[in-house]
GUNUDO-477057 format. One record per residue (C-alpha): x, y, z; chain. Coordinates in Angstrom, 2 decimals. Example, Ala and Ser with C-alpha at 12.3 -4.5 7.8 and 13.67 -1.06 7.14 Angstrom:
2
(site (12.30 -4.50 7.80) "A")
(site (13.67 -1.06 7.14) "A")
! end
This chain:
245
(site (139.88 109.64 86.30) "A")
(site (137.24 107.19 87.52) "A")
(site (138.90 103.94 88.69) "A")
(site (137.68 100.67 87.27) "A")
(site (136.30 99.53 90.64) "A")
(site (133.95 102.50 91.03) "A")
(site (130.46 101.29 92.01) "A")
(site (128.77 104.01 90.00) "A")
(site (130.52 102.78 86.87) "A")
(site (130.05 99.07 87.58) "A")
(site (126.64 98.98 89.25) "A")
(site (124.94 102.35 88.80) "A")
(site (125.30 102.84 92.55) "A")
(site (124.89 106.57 93.08) "A")
(site (122.81 109.64 92.29) "A")
(site (123.06 112.73 90.12) "A")
(site (121.47 116.12 89.57) "A")
(site (121.31 118.24 86.43) "A")
(site (120.62 121.96 86.79) "A")
(site (120.59 125.02 84.58) "A")
(site (123.19 127.76 84.94) "A")
(site (122.77 131.07 83.12) "A")
(site (125.67 133.55 83.19) "A")
(site (127.01 131.98 86.36) "A")
(site (123.69 132.01 88.23) "A")
(site (122.25 128.79 89.69) "A")
(site (118.73 129.85 90.71) "A")
(site (117.52 126.45 91.93) "A")
(site (120.73 125.02 93.37) "A")
(site (119.28 124.62 96.87) "A")
(site (116.39 122.47 95.59) "A")
(site (118.79 120.23 93.65) "A")
(site (121.05 119.79 96.67) "A")
(site (118.01 119.00 98.81) "A")
(site (116.98 116.27 96.36) "A")
(site (120.49 114.81 96.20) "A")
(site (120.63 114.77 99.98) "A")
(site (117.28 112.93 100.10) "A")
(site (118.48 110.45 97.47) "A")
(site (121.67 109.76 99.40) "A")
(site (119.68 109.23 102.58) "A")
(site (117.39 106.77 100.79) "A")
(site (120.42 104.88 99.46) "A")
(site (122.37 105.06 102.76) "A")
(site (125.16 107.08 101.19) "A")
(site (127.01 109.92 102.95) "A")
(site (126.51 113.41 101.53) "A")
(site (128.51 116.57 102.22) "A")
(site (126.29 119.44 101.09) "A")
(site (129.01 122.09 101.36) "A")
(site (131.41 120.02 99.25) "A")
(site (128.69 119.43 96.67) "A")
(site (127.94 123.14 96.41) "A")
(site (131.64 123.95 96.01) "A")
(site (131.92 121.40 93.19) "A")
(site (128.92 122.84 91.36) "A")
(site (130.07 126.43 91.66) "A")
(site (133.61 125.56 90.56) "A")
(site (132.25 123.85 87.43) "A")
(site (129.88 126.70 86.49) "A")
(site (131.14 129.05 83.75) "A")
(site (130.67 132.76 84.35) "A")
(site (128.95 133.38 81.02) "A")
(site (126.53 131.45 78.84) "A")
(site (123.81 128.84 79.30) "A")
(site (125.02 125.51 80.68) "A")
(site (123.73 122.21 82.03) "A")
(site (125.62 121.51 85.23) "A")
(site (125.67 117.85 86.24) "A")
(site (126.59 116.89 89.80) "A")
(site (127.38 113.20 90.16) "A")
(site (127.89 111.21 93.35) "A")
(site (128.96 107.57 93.18) "A")
(site (129.22 105.09 96.03) "A")
(site (132.98 105.10 95.46) "A")
(site (135.29 102.15 95.05) "A")
(site (134.40 98.64 96.15) "A")
(site (135.37 95.06 95.71) "A")
(site (133.84 92.48 93.39) "A")
(site (130.13 91.79 93.88) "A")
(site (127.13 93.73 95.10) "A")
(site (128.03 94.47 98.72) "A")
(site (129.37 97.92 99.52) "A")
(site (132.31 98.50 101.84) "A")
(site (131.20 98.97 105.45) "A")
(site (132.04 102.68 105.23) "A")
(site (131.76 103.77 101.59) "A")
(site (133.89 106.72 100.53) "A")
(site (131.79 108.46 97.91) "A")
(site (133.15 110.08 94.78) "A")
(site (131.69 113.51 93.91) "A")
(site (132.27 115.64 90.82) "A")
(site (130.54 118.25 88.67) "A")
(site (130.72 118.96 84.94) "A")
(site (129.33 121.61 82.60) "A")
(site (127.97 121.25 79.06) "A")
(site (126.58 123.98 76.84) "A")
(site (122.77 123.87 76.80) "A")
(site (120.75 125.80 74.24) "A")
(site (117.20 126.62 75.39) "A")
(site (114.37 124.72 73.69) "A")
(site (112.46 127.18 71.50) "A")
(site (110.12 124.83 69.59) "A")
(site (107.50 122.26 70.64) "A")
(site (108.65 118.65 70.97) "A")
(site (107.38 115.52 69.28) "A")
(site (107.01 112.23 71.15) "A")
(site (106.04 108.58 70.85) "A")
(site (104.56 106.15 73.34) "A")
(site (107.52 103.92 74.22) "A")
(site (107.44 100.16 74.61) "A")
(site (110.04 100.40 77.39) "A")
(site (108.23 100.54 80.75) "A")
(site (108.90 102.41 83.97) "A")
(site (109.23 100.08 86.97) "A")
(site (107.01 101.78 89.54) "A")
(site (107.78 99.04 92.08) "A")
(site (111.47 99.97 92.25) "A")
(site (112.62 102.63 94.75) "A")
(site (115.01 103.81 92.02) "A")
(site (112.07 104.98 89.89) "A")
(site (111.51 107.87 92.30) "A")
(site (115.19 108.73 92.72) "A")
(site (117.64 110.32 90.30) "A")
(site (120.05 107.39 90.38) "A")
(site (122.86 106.46 88.02) "A")
(site (120.76 103.49 86.82) "A")
(site (119.08 105.20 83.84) "A")
(site (119.13 102.42 81.26) "A")
(site (115.34 102.24 80.86) "A")
(site (115.29 105.96 80.09) "A")
(site (118.15 105.52 77.62) "A")
(site (116.26 102.74 75.83) "A")
(site (113.02 104.75 75.73) "A")
(site (114.81 107.77 74.28) "A")
(site (116.47 105.51 71.69) "A")
(site (112.99 104.33 70.64) "A")
(site (111.96 107.93 70.17) "A")
(site (115.02 108.85 68.14) "A")
(site (114.58 105.78 65.92) "A")
(site (111.00 106.94 65.23) "A")
(site (112.14 110.46 64.39) "A")
(site (110.74 111.96 67.61) "A")
(site (112.32 114.07 70.33) "A")
(site (111.01 112.26 73.40) "A")
(site (109.37 109.08 74.65) "A")
(site (106.32 108.94 76.89) "A")
(site (106.76 105.99 79.26) "A")
(site (104.07 103.88 80.88) "A")
(site (104.67 101.90 84.04) "A")
(site (104.18 98.16 84.48) "A")
(site (100.53 98.73 85.42) "A")
(site (99.97 100.48 82.08) "A")
(site (99.67 103.93 83.64) "A")
(site (101.24 107.09 82.24) "A")
(site (104.44 107.85 84.17) "A")
(site (106.83 110.33 82.56) "A")
(site (108.97 111.09 79.56) "A")
(site (112.49 109.77 79.11) "A")
(site (114.04 112.87 80.66) "A")
(site (111.09 114.95 81.83) "A")
(site (107.94 115.04 83.88) "A")
(site (104.64 114.97 82.02) "A")
(site (101.52 117.16 82.29) "A")
(site (98.32 117.37 80.27) "A")
(site (95.26 119.62 80.06) "A")
(site (91.75 118.18 79.74) "A")
(site (88.46 120.06 80.14) "A")
(site (90.45 123.09 81.24) "A")
(site (92.05 121.19 84.15) "A")
(site (95.72 120.38 84.64) "A")
(site (96.91 116.82 85.40) "A")
(site (100.16 114.98 86.09) "A")
(site (100.96 111.37 87.10) "A")
(site (101.20 110.60 90.82) "A")
(site (104.66 109.91 92.21) "A")
(site (103.70 106.30 92.99) "A")
(site (103.33 105.72 89.24) "A")
(site (107.14 105.56 89.19) "A")
(site (107.69 109.29 88.78) "A")
(site (110.71 111.35 89.74) "A")
(site (109.78 114.33 91.94) "A")
(site (111.04 116.91 89.46) "A")
(site (112.26 120.34 90.57) "A")
(site (110.34 122.13 87.82) "A")
(site (107.34 119.86 88.47) "A")
(site (107.25 121.09 92.06) "A")
(site (107.66 124.73 91.03) "A")
(site (104.77 124.44 88.60) "A")
(site (102.53 122.74 91.17) "A")
(site (103.23 125.60 93.58) "A")
(site (101.90 128.05 90.99) "A")
(site (98.90 126.23 89.55) "A")
(site (96.26 123.75 90.73) "A")
(site (97.32 120.32 89.43) "A")
(site (95.52 117.01 89.91) "A")
(site (97.88 114.07 90.51) "A")
(site (96.34 110.92 89.04) "A")
(site (97.03 107.31 88.05) "A")
(site (95.64 106.90 84.54) "A")
(site (96.20 104.99 81.33) "A")
(site (97.35 106.49 78.02) "A")
(site (93.76 107.08 76.93) "A")
(site (93.83 110.31 78.97) "A")
(site (96.45 111.69 76.59) "A")
(site (94.27 110.81 73.61) "A")
(site (91.55 113.03 75.09) "A")
(site (93.89 115.84 76.13) "A")
(site (93.75 119.36 74.76) "A")
(site (97.47 119.80 75.34) "A")
(site (100.43 117.80 76.66) "A")
(site (103.71 119.27 77.85) "A")
(site (107.04 118.31 79.43) "A")
(site (108.98 119.88 82.29) "A")
(site (112.52 119.60 83.57) "A")
(site (115.23 121.88 84.88) "A")
(site (116.83 122.48 81.47) "A")
(site (113.78 122.94 79.23) "A")
(site (111.41 124.55 81.73) "A")
(site (108.01 123.98 80.12) "A")
(site (108.02 122.51 76.60) "A")
(site (104.74 121.68 74.82) "A")
(site (104.24 118.64 72.64) "A")
(site (103.07 119.29 69.09) "A")
(site (102.62 115.58 68.37) "A")
(site (102.34 112.31 70.30) "A")
(site (102.40 109.42 67.86) "A")
(site (99.78 110.32 65.26) "A")
(site (97.97 112.76 67.53) "A")
(site (98.66 116.47 67.10) "A")
(site (98.16 119.35 69.53) "A")
(site (97.57 123.04 68.96) "A")
(site (99.23 125.73 71.03) "A")
(site (97.39 126.22 74.33) "A")
(site (97.33 129.53 76.24) "A")
(site (97.74 127.87 79.66) "A")
(site (100.93 126.13 78.54) "A")
(site (102.30 129.43 77.21) "A")
(site (101.43 131.18 80.47) "A")
(site (103.10 128.50 82.59) "A")
(site (106.19 128.56 80.38) "A")
(site (106.50 132.33 80.86) "A")
(site (105.96 132.13 84.62) "A")
(site (108.64 129.45 85.02) "A")
(site (111.17 131.03 82.66) "A")
! end
């Protein structure tokens, strides 16, 4: 049970990771623990890597495809914003069945903006309300995902994924300083293929040959539609999806 004075519950003070487990295997666990450790350091929260790994492995079923979520909160605290002098974090892991995405996604351009000026925009914190609101916009419009711009009007990300596009045979993604989370699958893809990191407005997507999403659960998932714009299947997207499977 989470007590009613938990700072993660009350203030979104904490971080989380979501990773894919297939038949008990956690192929990218080290990268997720590295990112949680970096997030805790940025937020001045203690992190016990061995304890975190034990929690993840204990929560991982031996068979099937599951999303494993590792959550770390800043623990209990008194009323107000200030943390205790020595916070005692709360760490737990959960598993939820996760069917692989087998079809292209549809998306809209969300009105909800990404705050690139906030340190939280580049961390996987428990403060995810903007992403929740953007995804709600997408669902209300009958779409799967929401493409989010930042406050400067630049393309940033999707509600729960990094964003890539292909134009003139070249591969692009938003720069991290656009308010982008340094995704695990994003990094894996950029290690395999030449990618140009840019700060650009949504007009680049209107000129794109293909747009696709990446995260640890979906791998590479192409968009078939963004608003009224449609995209055909692209061989580079298919090749990247196979290489990252």
